[in-house]
KEVEXZA-606593 format. One record per residue (C-alpha): residue number from 1; chain; x, y, z. Coordinates in steps of 0.5 Angstrom, whole numbers, plus 500, padded with zeros to 3 digits. Layout:
SITE     k   c    px    py    pz
SITE   NUM   A     X     Y     Z
...
//
This chain:
SITE     k   c    px    py    pz
SITE     1   A   761   923   646
SITE     2   A   758   920   652
SITE     3   A   757   923   658
SITE     4   A   761   922   664
SITE     5   A   756   921   669
SITE     6   A   749   924   668
SITE     7   A   743   926   675
SITE     8   A   737   924   674
SITE     9   A   731   928   676
SITE    10   A   724   927   676
SITE    11   A   719   933   672
SITE    12   A   712   934   673
SITE    13   A   708   940   675
SITE    14   A   711   940   682
SITE    15   A   718   940   680
SITE    16   A   718   945   673
SITE    17   A   724   946   668
SITE    18   A   725   953   672
SITE    19   A   726   948   679
SITE    20   A   730   944   675
SITE    21   A   735   950   672
SITE    22   A   735   952   680
SITE    23   A   739   946   682
SITE    24   A   744   946   675
SITE    25   A   750   950   679
SITE    26   A   749   945   685
SITE    27   A   750   939   680
SITE    28   A   755   941   676
SITE    29   A   759   943   683
SITE    30   A   759   936   685
SITE    31   A   762   933   679
SITE    32   A   756   931   674
SITE    33   A   757   932   667
SITE    34   A   750   931   665
SITE    35   A   743   933   667
SITE    36   A   738   927   665
SITE    37   A   731   928   665
SITE    38   A   725   924   665
SITE    39   A   720   925   658
SITE    40   A   718   932   658
SITE    41   A   714   933   652
SITE    42   A   707   935   653
SITE    43   A   704   929   657
SITE    44   A   697   929   660
SITE    45   A   694   935   664
SITE    46   A   697   934   672
SITE    47   A   702   927   670
SITE    48   A   706   927   675
SITE    49   A   712   922   671
SITE    50   A   711   925   663
SITE    51   A   710   917   660
SITE    52   A   703   919   658
SITE    53   A   705   923   652
SITE    54   A   700   927   649
SITE    55   A   703   931   643
SITE    56   A   711   930   641
SITE    57   A   711   936   638
SITE    58   A   711   940   644
SITE    59   A   715   942   650
SITE    60   A   710   940   656
SITE    61   A   706   947   659
SITE    62   A   705   945   665
SITE    63   A   713   944   666
SITE    64   A   714   951   663
SITE    65   A   714   950   656
SITE    66   A   719   952   650
SITE    67   A   721   959   655
SITE    68   A   722   954   660
SITE    69   A   726   949   656
SITE    70   A   731   954   653
SITE    71   A   732   957   661
SITE    72   A   733   950   663
SITE    73   A   738   950   657
SITE    74   A   742   956   658
SITE    75   A   743   954   665
SITE    76   A   746   948   663
SITE    77   A   751   952   657
SITE    78   A   753   956   663
SITE    79   A   755   950   668
SITE    80   A   759   946   662
SITE    81   A   753   941   663
SITE    82   A   750   937   657
SITE    83   A   743   934   657
SITE    84   A   740   927   657
SITE    85   A   732   926   655
SITE    86   A   728   920   656
SITE    87   A   724   919   650
SITE    88   A   718   914   649
SITE    89   A   716   911   642
SITE    90   A   712   905   645
SITE    91   A   706   909   647
SITE    92   A   701   915   648
SITE    93   A   695   918   652
SITE    94   A   688   916   650
SITE    95   A   688   923   655
SITE    96   A   682   928   651
SITE    97   A   689   932   650
SITE    98   A   691   927   645
SITE    99   A   690   930   638
SITE   100   A   691   924   634
SITE   101   A   687   920   639
SITE   102   A   681   925   639
SITE   103   A   682   926   632
SITE   104   A   681   917   632
SITE   105   A   675   917   635
SITE   106   A   672   923   632
SITE   107   A   673   919   625
SITE   108   A   674   912   626
SITE   109   A   679   908   622
SITE   110   A   679   913   617
SITE   111   A   682   918   621
SITE   112   A   689   921   618
SITE   113   A   692   919   625
SITE   114   A   688   911   625
SITE   115   A   695   908   623
SITE   116   A   699   912   628
SITE   117   A   696   907   633
SITE   118   A   696   900   633
SITE   119   A   690   898   632
SITE   120   A   687   891   630
SITE   121   A   682   894   625
SITE   122   A   682   887   621
SITE   123   A   679   884   627
SITE   124   A   673   887   625
SITE   125   A   671   891   630
SITE   126   A   669   898   627
SITE   127   A   668   901   634
SITE   128   A   674   903   639
SITE   129   A   673   900   646
SITE   130   A   673   906   651
SITE   131   A   673   902   658
SITE   132   A   673   907   662
SITE   133   A   666   906   666
SITE   134   A   666   905   674
SITE   135   A   659   901   672
SITE   136   A   655   897   667
SITE   137   A   654   902   661
SITE   138   A   646   902   661
SITE   139   A   646   903   668
SITE   140   A   650   909   668
SITE   141   A   646   912   662
SITE   142   A   639   910   665
SITE   143   A   642   915   672
SITE   144   A   644   921   667
SITE   145   A   651   920   669
SITE   146   A   653   920   662
SITE   147   A   651   926   658
SITE   148   A   653   930   652
SITE   149   A   654   938   652
SITE   150   A   658   944   649
SITE   151   A   664   946   652
SITE   152   A   668   951   648
SITE   153   A   669   949   641
SITE   154   A   667   943   642
SITE   155   A   660   938   643
SITE   156   A   662   932   647
SITE   157   A   661   925   652
SITE   158   A   661   927   658
SITE   159   A   662   923   663
SITE   160   A   665   925   670
SITE   161   A   672   927   668
SITE   162   A   672   923   661
SITE   163   A   670   927   656
SITE   164   A   669   925   648
SITE   165   A   668   928   641
SITE   166   A   662   926   638
SITE   167   A   662   924   630
SITE   168   A   662   929   625
SITE   169   A   656   925   621
SITE   170   A   652   924   628
SITE   171   A   652   932   629
SITE   172   A   647   934   623
SITE   173   A   641   932   628
SITE   174   A   642   935   633
SITE   175   A   643   942   630
SITE   176   A   637   940   626
SITE   177   A   633   939   632
SITE   178   A   637   945   635
SITE   179   A   634   949   630
SITE   180   A   627   947   631
SITE   181   A   627   951   637
SITE   182   A   631   956   636
SITE   183   A   627   958   630
SITE   184   A   632   961   626
SITE   185   A   637   959   620
SITE   186   A   644   959   624
SITE   187   A   643   952   626
SITE   188   A   640   950   621
SITE   189   A   645   953   617
SITE   190   A   650   949   621
SITE   191   A   645   943   620
SITE   192   A   647   942   613
SITE   193   A   654   944   612
SITE   194   A   654   938   617
SITE   195   A   650   932   613
SITE   196   A   654   935   607
SITE   197   A   660   932   610
SITE   198   A   656   927   613
SITE   199   A   655   925   605
SITE   200   A   661   926   603
SITE   201   A   664   922   607
SITE   202   A   659   916   606
SITE   203   A   662   916   598
SITE   204   A   668   916   600
SITE   205   A   672   915   607
SITE   206   A   678   918   604
SITE   207   A   676   925   603
SITE   208   A   675   925   612
SITE   209   A   683   926   614
SITE   210   A   682   934   609
SITE   211   A   675   935   611
SITE   212   A   678   934   619
SITE   213   A   680   942   619
SITE   214   A   673   943   616
SITE   215   A   670   940   622
SITE   216   A   674   945   626
SITE   217   A   673   950   623
SITE   218   A   665   949   624
SITE   219   A   666   948   631
SITE   220   A   670   954   632
SITE   221   A   664   958   627
SITE   222   A   658   955   632
SITE   223   A   663   957   638
SITE   224   A   664   965   636
SITE   225   A   656   964   634
SITE   226   A   653   963   641
SITE   227   A   658   968   644
SITE   228   A   654   973   641
SITE   229   A   646   970   640
SITE   230   A   645   968   647
SITE   231   A   638   965   644
SITE   232   A   642   960   639
SITE   233   A   647   958   645
SITE   234   A   641   956   649
SITE   235   A   637   953   642
SITE   236   A   643   948   642
SITE   237   A   645   946   649
SITE   238   A   637   945   650
SITE   239   A   637   940   645
SITE   240   A   643   937   648
SITE   241   A   640   937   655
SITE   242   A   634   934   652
SITE   243   A   639   928   648
SITE   244   A   642   927   655
SITE   245   A   635   926   659
SITE   246   A   632   921   654
SITE   247   A   636   913   655
SITE   248   A   634   912   648
SITE   249   A   636   918   645
SITE   250   A   643   918   648
SITE   251   A   644   911   646
SITE   252   A   642   912   639
SITE   253   A   647   917   639
SITE   254   A   652   915   643
SITE   255   A   652   907   638
SITE   256   A   652   912   631
SITE   257   A   660   913   635
SITE   258   A   666   911   632
SITE   259   A   667   908   640
SITE   260   A   664   903   645
SITE   261   A   663   906   652
SITE   262   A   664   901   656
SITE   263   A   665   898   663
SITE   264   A   673   898   664
SITE   265   A   672   891   667
SITE   266   A   672   889   659
SITE   267   A   678   891   658
SITE   268   A   681   885   659
SITE   269   A   678   881   654
SITE   270   A   675   886   649
SITE   271   A   680   891   648
SITE   272   A   683   892   640
SITE   273   A   688   896   641
SITE   274   A   695   895   644
SITE   275   A   696   898   650
SITE   276   A   703   900   655
SITE   277   A   703   893   658
SITE   278   A   695   893   661
SITE   279   A   694   900   662
SITE   280   A   688   902   657
SITE   281   A   690   910   657
SITE   282   A   696   907   654
SITE   283   A   695   905   647
SITE   284   A   700   903   643
SITE   285   A   704   906   637
SITE   286   A   706   905   630
SITE   287   A   713   907   631
SITE   288   A   715   902   626
SITE   289   A   711   907   621
SITE   290   A   716   911   617
SITE   291   A   710   916   617
SITE   292   A   709   916   624
SITE   293   A   717   916   627
SITE   294   A   717   923   624
SITE   295   A   711   925   627
SITE   296   A   713   923   634
SITE   297   A   720   925   634
SITE   298   A   720   931   630
SITE   299   A   721   935   637
SITE   300   A   726   930   640
SITE   301   A   731   930   633
SITE   302   A   731   937   633
SITE   303   A   734   938   639
SITE   304   A   739   933   637
SITE   305   A   740   936   631
SITE   306   A   741   943   634
SITE   307   A   746   940   639
SITE   308   A   741   941   646
SITE   309   A   740   934   646
SITE   310   A   748   930   648
SITE   311   A   744   923   649
SITE   312   A   737   920   649
SITE   313   A   736   914   654
SITE   314   A   730   909   650
SITE   315   A   724   907   655
SITE   316   A   720   900   654
SITE   317   A   725   898   648
SITE   318   A   721   891   649
SITE   319   A   715   894   646
SITE   320   A   716   896   640
SITE   321   A   715   891   634
SITE   322   A   722   892   631
SITE   323   A   727   895   636
SITE   324   A   733   893   632
SITE   325   A   730   897   626
SITE   326   A   728   902   631
SITE   327   A   735   904   633
SITE   328   A   738   904   625
SITE   329   A   732   909   623
SITE   330   A   734   913   631
SITE   331   A   740   912   630
SITE   332   A   741   916   623
SITE   333   A   736   920   625
SITE   334   A   739   923   630
SITE   335   A   746   923   628
SITE   336   A   748   918   632
SITE   337   A   747   921   639
SITE   338   A   749   918   645
SITE   339   A   743   912   646
SITE   340   A   741   908   652
SITE   341   A   735   904   652
SITE   342   A   732   901   658
SITE   343   A   732   894   657
SITE   344   A   732   888   663
SITE   345   A   736   883   661
SITE   346   A   735   876   666
SITE   347   A   741   872   668
SITE   348   A   745   869   662
SITE   349   A   741   873   657
SITE   350   A   746   879   653
SITE   351   A   744   885   650
SITE   352   A   744   883   642
SITE   353   A   751   886   640
SITE   354   A   748   889   634
SITE   355   A   743   894   638
SITE   356   A   745   900   635
SITE   357   A   745   903   642
SITE   358   A   751   905   647
SITE   359   A   748   899   651
SITE   360   A   742   898   656
SITE   361   A   740   904   662
SITE   362   A   743   899   667
SITE   363   A   739   894   670
SITE   364   A   744   889   670
SITE   365   A   749   893   673
SITE   366   A   744   894   679
SITE   367   A   743   886   679
SITE   368   A   750   885   679
SITE   369   A   753   889   684
SITE   370   A   747   887   688
SITE   371   A   748   880   689
SITE   372   A   755   881   690
SITE   373   A   754   884   697
SITE   374   A   748   878   699
SITE   375   A   753   872   703
SITE   376   A   750   867   698
SITE   377   A   753   862   703
SITE   378   A   747   863   708
SITE   379   A   742   862   703
SITE   380   A   740   855   706
SITE   381   A   738   858   712
SITE   382   A   735   864   710
SITE   383   A   730   860   705
SITE   384   A   729   855   711
SITE   385   A   727   861   715
SITE   386   A   723   864   710
SITE   387   A   720   857   710
SITE   388   A   719   856   717
SITE   389   A   715   863   718
SITE   390   A   710   864   712
SITE   391   A   709   856   709
SITE   392   A   712   858   702
SITE   393   A   714   852   699
SITE   394   A   715   854   693
SITE   395   A   721   856   689
SITE   396   A   722   863   685
SITE   397   A   721   860   678
SITE   398   A   714   856   681
SITE   399   A   712   863   683
SITE   400   A   713   866   677
SITE   401   A   709   861   672
SITE   402   A   704   861   676
SITE   403   A   704   870   676
SITE   404   A   705   869   669
SITE   405   A   698   864   668
SITE   406   A   694   869   673
SITE   407   A   696   875   668
SITE   408   A   695   872   662
SITE   409   A   689   869   664
SITE   410   A   686   876   667
SITE   411   A   689   883   666
SITE   412   A   693   881   659
SITE   413   A   687   876   657
SITE   414   A   686   880   651
SITE   415   A   693   879   648
SITE   416   A   692   872   649
SITE   417   A   686   871   646
SITE   418   A   687   876   640
SITE   419   A   694   872   639
SITE   420   A   690   865   639
SITE   421   A   686   867   633
SITE   422   A   691   869   629
SITE   423   A   695   862   631
SITE   424   A   688   859   629
SITE   425   A   687   861   622
SITE   426   A   695   859   622
SITE   427   A   693   852   624
SITE   428   A   687   852   619
SITE   429   A   692   852   613
SITE   430   A   697   846   616
SITE   431   A   693   841   615
SITE   432   A   698   837   621
SITE   433   A   695   842   626
SITE   434   A   687   843   623
SITE   435   A   684   840   628
SITE   436   A   686   842   635
SITE   437   A   680   847   638
SITE   438   A   681   854   641
SITE   439   A   682   851   648
SITE   440   A   687   847   646
SITE   441   A   690   853   642
SITE   442   A   690   858   648
SITE   443   A   693   853   653
SITE   444   A   699   851   648
SITE   445   A   701   859   647
SITE   446   A   699   861   654
SITE   447   A   704   856   657
SITE   448   A   709   856   652
SITE   449   A   710   864   654
SITE   450   A   710   862   661
SITE   451   A   717   858   660
SITE   452   A   720   865   657
SITE   453   A   726   865   661
SITE   454   A   727   871   658
SITE   455   A   723   879   656
SITE   456   A   723   877   649
SITE   457   A   727   875   643
SITE   458   A   728   880   636
SITE   459   A   726   876   631
SITE   460   A   726   880   624
SITE   461   A   722   878   617
SITE   462   A   727   875   612
SITE   463   A   733   874   617
SITE   464   A   735   868   621
SITE   465   A   733   867   628
SITE   466   A   741   869   632
SITE   467   A   743   862   636
SITE   468   A   741   866   643
SITE   469   A   734   867   640
SITE   470   A   733   860   638
SITE   471   A   736   857   645
SITE   472   A   731   861   649
SITE   473   A   726   858   644
SITE   474   A   728   851   645
SITE   475   A   729   853   652
SITE   476   A   722   855   653
SITE   477   A   719   849   649
SITE   478   A   724   844   653
SITE   479   A   720   848   660
SITE   480   A   713   847   656
SITE   481   A   714   841   656
SITE   482   A   716   838   662
SITE   483   A   711   842   666
SITE   484   A   704   840   661
SITE   485   A   706   834   659
SITE   486   A   699   832   657
SITE   487   A   699   838   652
SITE   488   A   700   836   644
SITE   489   A   708   836   643
SITE   490   A   707   837   636
SITE   491   A   702   843   637
SITE   492   A   708   847   641
SITE   493   A   714   844   637
SITE   494   A   709   847   631
SITE   495   A   709   854   636
SITE   496   A   716   855   638
SITE   497   A   718   854   630
SITE   498   A   713   860   629
SITE   499   A   716   863   634
SITE   500   A   722   863   632
SITE   501   A   720   865   625
SITE   502   A   722   858   622
SITE   503   A   715   860   617
SITE   504   A   715   865   613
SITE   505   A   708   866   611
SITE   506   A   705   873   612
SITE   507   A   700   871   618
SITE   508   A   706   866   621
SITE   509   A   710   871   619
SITE   510   A   705   877   624
SITE   511   A   705   871   630
SITE   512   A   711   871   631
SITE   513   A   712   879   631
SITE   514   A   707   880   635
SITE   515   A   709   874   640
SITE   516   A   715   878   641
SITE   517   A   711   883   643
SITE   518   A   707   878   648
SITE   519   A   713   875   652
SITE   520   A   715   881   654
SITE   521   A   709   884   658
SITE   522   A   707   878   660
SITE   523   A   714   877   663
SITE   524   A   714   885   666
SITE   525   A   707   884   669
SITE   526   A   708   877   671
SITE   527   A   715   879   675
SITE   528   A   717   885   676
SITE   529   A   709   886   678
SITE   530   A   707   880   681
SITE   531   A   711   875   683
SITE   532   A   717   880   686
SITE   533   A   711   881   693
SITE   534   A   709   874   693
SITE   535   A   717   871   694
SITE   536   A   719   874   699
SITE   537   A   726   870   702
SITE   538   A   731   877   701
SITE   539   A   727   882   699
SITE   540   A   733   886   697
SITE   541   A   733   881   691
SITE   542   A   727   883   688
SITE   543   A   729   888   684
SITE   544   A   727   891   677
SITE   545   A   732   885   673
SITE   546   A   734   881   679
SITE   547   A   732   874   680
SITE   548   A   730   873   687
SITE   549   A   731   866   686
SITE   550   A   738   867   685
SITE   551   A   742   868   693
SITE   552   A   747   873   691
SITE   553   A   753   870   686
SITE   554   A   760   870   687
SITE   555   A   766   876   687
SITE   556   A   769   872   681
SITE   557   A   762   872   677
SITE   558   A   762   880   678
SITE   559   A   770   881   675
SITE   560   A   768   876   668
SITE   561   A   760   879   668
SITE   562   A   764   887   669
SITE   563   A   770   885   664
SITE   564   A   765   882   659
SITE   565   A   761   889   659
SITE   566   A   767   895   659
SITE   567   A   769   890   652
SITE   568   A   762   890   649
SITE   569   A   758   896   652
SITE   570   A   764   901   655
SITE   571   A   759   907   654
SITE   572   A   753   904   657
SITE   573   A   749   907   663
SITE   574   A   750   904   670
SITE   575   A   745   906   676
SITE   576   A   743   903   683
SITE   577   A   737   906   683
SITE   578   A   732   908   678
SITE   579   A   724   911   679
SITE   580   A   722   905   678
SITE   581   A   727   901   683
SITE   582   A   723   897   689
SITE   583   A   728   900   693
SITE   584   A   733   905   693
SITE   585   A   740   902   693
SITE   586   A   741   904   700
SITE   587   A   736   900   703
SITE   588   A   737   895   699
SITE   589   A   744   895   702
SITE   590   A   742   894   709
SITE   591   A   737   889   708
SITE   592   A   743   886   704
SITE   593   A   746   885   711
SITE   594   A   741   880   713
SITE   595   A   743   874   710
SITE   596   A   750   876   714
SITE   597   A   746   875   720
SITE   598   A   742   869   719
SITE   599   A   741   867   726
SITE   600   A   740   873   729
SITE   601   A   735   875   724
SITE   602   A   732   869   725
SITE   603   A   731   870   733
SITE   604   A   729   877   730
SITE   605   A   723   876   727
SITE   606   A   721   871   731
SITE   607   A   720   875   737
SITE   608   A   718   881   732
SITE   609   A   712   876   730
SITE   610   A   711   874   737
SITE   611   A   710   882   740
SITE   612   A   706   883   734
SITE   613   A   701   878   734
SITE   614   A   696   881   738
SITE   615   A   695   887   733
SITE   616   A   692   882   727
SITE   617   A   685   884   726
SITE   618   A   679   879   724
SITE   619   A   682   876   718
SITE   620   A   688   871   718
SITE   621   A   694   874   719
SITE   622   A   698   873   713
SITE   623   A   706   871   715
SITE   624   A   708   872   708
SITE   625   A   706   880   708
SITE   626   A   708   880   715
SITE   627   A   715   878   714
SITE   628   A   716   883   707
SITE   629   A   714   888   713
SITE   630   A   720   887   717
SITE   631   A   725   887   712
SITE   632   A   723   894   709
SITE   633   A   722   896   716
SITE   634   A   729   895   718
SITE   635   A   731   897   711
SITE   636   A   728   903   711
SITE   637   A   728   905   718
SITE   638   A   727   910   721
SITE   639   A   719   911   717
SITE   640   A   713   913   718
SITE   641   A   707   910   718
SITE   642   A   703   914   713
SITE   643   A   709   911   708
SITE   644   A   710   904   710
SITE   645   A   702   903   710
SITE   646   A   701   907   703
SITE   647   A   707   901   701
SITE   648   A   704   895   704
SITE   649   A   698   897   700
SITE   650   A   702   898   694
SITE   651   A   705   890   695
SITE   652   A   699   886   697
SITE   653   A   695   889   691
SITE   654   A   701   887   686
SITE   655   A   702   881   689
SITE   656   A   694   879   688
SITE   657   A   694   873   693
SITE   658   A   689   876   697
SITE   659   A   688   883   695
SITE   660   A   688   886   688
SITE   661   A   687   893   685
SITE   662   A   682   891   680
SITE   663   A   678   886   686
SITE   664   A   680   889   693
SITE   665   A   679   885   699
SITE   666   A   676   891   703
SITE   667   A   677   887   710
SITE   668   A   684   885   708
SITE   669   A   686   891   706
SITE   670   A   684   895   712
SITE   671   A   686   889   716
SITE   672   A   692   891   714
SITE   673   A   693   898   715
SITE   674   A   691   897   723
SITE   675   A   696   892   724
SITE   676   A   702   897   719
SITE   677   A   700   902   724
SITE   678   A   699   899   730
SITE   679   A   707   895   730
SITE   680   A   709   902   728
SITE   681   A   705   905   734
SITE   682   A   708   899   739
SITE   683   A   713   901   744
SITE   684   A   714   894   746
SITE   685   A   716   892   738
SITE   686   A   720   898   738
SITE   687   A   724   897   743
SITE   688   A   726   890   740
SITE   689   A   726   894   733
SITE   690   A   731   898   736
SITE   691   A   735   893   740
SITE   692   A   736   888   734
SITE   693   A   738   894   730
SITE   694   A   744   896   734
SITE   695   A   746   889   736
SITE   696   A   747   887   729
SITE   697   A   749   895   728
SITE   698   A   745   894   721
SITE   699   A   744   902   720
SITE   700   A   752   903   721
SITE   701   A   753   896   716
SITE   702   A   748   899   710
SITE   703   A   751   905   710
SITE   704   A   758   901   709
SITE   705   A   754   897   703
SITE   706   A   752   904   701
SITE   707   A   758   907   700
SITE   708   A   761   901   696
SITE   709   A   756   900   692
SITE   710   A   757   908   690
SITE   711   A   765   906   689
SITE   712   A   763   901   684
SITE   713   A   758   906   681
SITE   714   A   762   911   679
SITE   715   A   769   906   677
SITE   716   A   765   901   674
SITE   717   A   766   901   666
SITE   718   A   760   905   664
SITE   719   A   756   912   665
SITE   720   A   755   913   673
SITE   721   A   748   915   673
SITE   722   A   746   918   680
SITE   723   A   738   919   681
SITE   724   A   735   924   685
SITE   725   A   737   926   692
SITE   726   A   742   920   692
SITE   727   A   748   923   693
SITE   728   A   745   924   701
SITE   729   A   743   917   704
SITE   730   A   735   915   700
SITE   731   A   731   910   704
SITE   732   A   725   911   699
SITE   733   A   721   904   697
SITE   734   A   717   903   691
SITE   735   A   714   910   687
SITE   736   A   712   914   689
SITE   737   A   715   914   695
SITE   738   A   722   914   691
SITE   739   A   719   921   688
SITE   740   A   718   925   694
SITE   741   A   721   932   693
SITE   742   A   728   932   694
SITE   743   A   731   938   699
SITE   744   A   736   941   696
SITE   745   A   738   946   700
SITE   746   A   741   940   705
SITE   747   A   745   938   700
SITE   748   A   747   944   698
SITE   749   A   750   946   705
SITE   750   A   752   939   706
SITE   751   A   757   941   700
SITE   752   A   759   947   702
SITE   753   A   762   944   709
SITE   754   A   766   938   705
SITE   755   A   769   945   701
SITE   756   A   771   948   707
SITE   757   A   775   942   709
SITE   758   A   770   939   714
SITE   759   A   770   931   714
SITE   760   A   764   927   712
SITE   761   A   760   923   716
SITE   762   A   755   917   716
SITE   763   A   749   919   720
SITE   764   A   748   925   716
SITE   765   A   750   922   709
SITE   766   A   755   928   708
SITE   767   A   761   921   707
SITE   768   A   757   919   702
SITE   769   A   757   926   699
SITE   770   A   764   927   699
SITE   771   A   765   920   696
SITE   772   A   760   922   689
SITE   773   A   763   928   690
SITE   774   A   771   926   689
SITE   775   A   769   921   684
SITE   776   A   765   925   679
SITE   777   A   770   930   678
SITE   778   A   776   925   678
SITE   779   A   771   922   672
SITE   780   A   769   929   670
SITE   781   A   776   931   670
SITE   782   A   780   925   667
SITE   783   A   774   921   663
SITE   784   A   780   917   660
SITE   785   A   780   913   665
SITE   786   A   773   911   666
SITE   787   A   770   911   659
SITE   788   A   774   906   655
SITE   789   A   779   903   659
SITE   790   A   779   897   661
SITE   791   A   777   892   667
SITE   792   A   782   889   670
SITE   793   A   781   884   677
SITE   794   A   787   885   682
SITE   795   A   790   880   686
SITE   796   A   788   880   693
SITE   797   A   791   874   698
SITE   798   A   788   872   704
SITE   799   A   782   871   709
SITE   800   A   778   876   706
SITE   801   A   779   875   699
SITE   802   A   773   872   698
SITE   803   A   769   879   700
SITE   804   A   774   884   696
SITE   805   A   772   886   690
SITE   806   A   779   889   687
SITE   807   A   781   892   680
SITE   808   A   784   897   676
SITE   809   A   782   901   670
SITE   810   A   788   904   667
SITE   811   A   792   908   672
SITE   812   A   785   908   678
SITE   813   A   786   903   682
SITE   814   A   779   901   686
SITE   815   A   778   896   693
SITE   816   A   772   895   695
SITE   817   A   769   892   701
SITE   818   A   763   888   700
SITE   819   A   762   884   706
SITE   820   A   760   889   713
SITE   821   A   761   883   717
SITE   822   A   769   883   715
SITE   823   A   773   884   723
SITE   824   A   779   888   723
SITE   825   A   784   882   723
SITE   826   A   781   879   717
SITE   827   A   783   885   713
SITE   828   A   789   885   716
SITE   829   A   792   878   713
SITE   830   A   789   881   707
SITE   831   A   793   884   702
SITE   832   A   791   887   694
SITE   833   A   797   887   689
SITE   834   A   797   895   687
SITE   835   A   799   897   680
SITE   836   A   805   903   680
SITE   837   A   810   906   685
SITE   838   A   804   910   689
SITE   839   A   799   913   689
SITE   840   A   794   918   692
SITE   841   A   787   917   695
SITE   842   A   781   920   691
SITE   843   A   777   920   697
SITE   844   A   782   921   703
SITE   845   A   787   924   699
SITE   846   A   792   919   703
SITE   847   A   798   917   699
SITE   848   A   800   909   698
SITE   849   A   806   906   696
SITE   850   A   805   901   690
SITE   851   A   806   894   691
SITE   852   A   802   889   696
SITE   853   A   798   893   701
SITE   854   A   794   891   707
SITE   855   A   787   892   705
SITE   856   A   786   893   712
SITE   857   A   791   900   711
SITE   858   A   787   902   705
SITE   859   A   780   901   708
SITE   860   A   782   904   715
SITE   861   A   776   910   715
SITE   862   A   771   908   709
SITE   863   A   770   901   706
SITE   864   A   773   903   699
SITE   865   A   779   906   697
SITE   866   A   780   910   690
SITE   867   A   787   910   688
SITE   868   A   790   915   682
SITE   869   A   796   911   682
SITE   870   A   803   913   678
SITE   871   A   809   909   675
SITE   872   A   815   913   678
//
């Protein structure tokens, strides 16, 4: 059974299972049915998010371990709440605390876990690249920054905080040399035993997994001997110190390992394992292998099987080789527990109906709601303002294409090269494509990928492509030919055929599957992590799941899309803020108001720039960044300079125009930070800012937009998800800003005041809390009114009809004003035909009559009205 509502919490060492258990009672009082937890399986030490899993078979000890989770579960049972968990099937962390990855580094391709990770052993590369060095390998080796040492029961290679194993076959010479120092037989015995292992492994590599336990046993025995014999310990440590101090010896030892230590910049071109996006510390997992699926899901499935978990959210579905097959296996293994997937849908794209899921985690709903609050009629003025102020004349599509090409040429170059190699082998067997150069193949591939209008298709071996998938690839082909008429058209057509699965050879199928795993990160890195920070026409549109090139949509589209969602995915998750959104819903609610005030905003921006021109340093002013700054400033005001400076530093590095994470421009970075801090310390500018906010009533209008968004979240078809702390106003920017601690005591006190009958107020957010409480409680008490109930638009007539969303869900009627500039006369002259003969406002308690009603009467106190109607 689906939840009626969920509340997302971010677990980390500073907010553990016990802390979550302590707020369960408050959440139950608020009306929530389920707690929705970020990943809590064992992650890398100090993880602030849990997506870097190192051991999926146990609870994270830094969150309280199994005992802590049991405490949380007991609190949920007592409160009558369930639990939903965010799971990470696509990747694991390459941290030393990951026993599977450690074993692969220790034993190479013959490790018992080598097939767990998506490593391209077929490429002929026997050594796994470990690109963690801050400089070139030889320089750091000779500088003494790479050493070997004994740490408890392990012999490791150490570089700063990075620890790596030594392969068992390389240990015998170390022990033999150390035994000559000791003059005894103990270390010589270890040398003989490791030499015996090395011989047997060389003779029969299949013995490696079985002998891994023997290696661990020997190293544990060594630790015990060292603890009891200082002389033995000193001899071994002395030998390791000698090797560490001799670059020739140390290099020889390192060259014999199953991995290659390298400068971090090498990763973009030489890595041969699939990553999560471009993060080399997150290695792709071959979840399509039944053994890997069982091993990585053992604990999660046990929790689902005994009823501890009521639901799952699958992270990064698009990273999987076979998403559809994965969902089928998960549904069978988990007993059909309610499951949603993190899937970003582009405009016009639909989630495949064949997927065994309740739907997406809600970014499509977020975009649908956000577009309803943007005044589309202002697009021309807002575009001209942006172009005039910044000099940025390109369309969003142009910006996005360039961003995709840039990430494929840099961060994702290794993935492009690997696929180019696969394509070259295929073309060599097709005589009409045989004589293309590597450069031609790479260009054709990257141009087609850059032309994809969706994250990926879902082609499966042996199955015909769906009409939608064929349409997506055909559209990409047409865009590629239009953008690059110089490329060989027949080659592009052949590549499109491969992409859609029209060729059935083994390598041809492999290319189709790998291509789908490439287009997704290219879109994500190109759009969310680059273009969203370059194209700043109206930054509230630059949101995960959104399209900044679409400047709002008519309310008729909102109705048709929501009705379609009610029919296809009635139990999908709905959200308007998450841990990954670029701005909270309340920040976007304010920024959207700017679209209703294009003239006033244009005058304000020109004045802001005039006042602040003196604060730019020696670096040339970056008008695009400045325009982004002003929008975020009004959206999150008041905001501390540290928070805003950190946001702008991240935004400009993500944009990759003047600076970036990999190639920072210190001069630009310092100049920008100085500018941000000077702006927030300038009394003249702050007076201008406050004057604009007062004249435009932007903060109040933003609050009213925020209430309207929450009303849609809690009444539209699907499961309403509330992100931690967002029951009050939350003016957060992109992570880590949106993962700051939540003050639950303030929220408890606000809820207590409402329980005493005190009315909610806009400025402190208690009006939002009042709305959330009323609607979530109604959802919990009357789930049939929301889950599975059809969505029916209500008839609205009058001058404000184009700015009011009105619909019915069973016996619940909802009216939402999505234009903050609506005047009282417009509302008075606009009527809504209500169902039933009478009703009651669930938020205010006021009685209403059925039939045609004035929207001014319904929206007198709040910009929303949710009515429980009755036929009698």
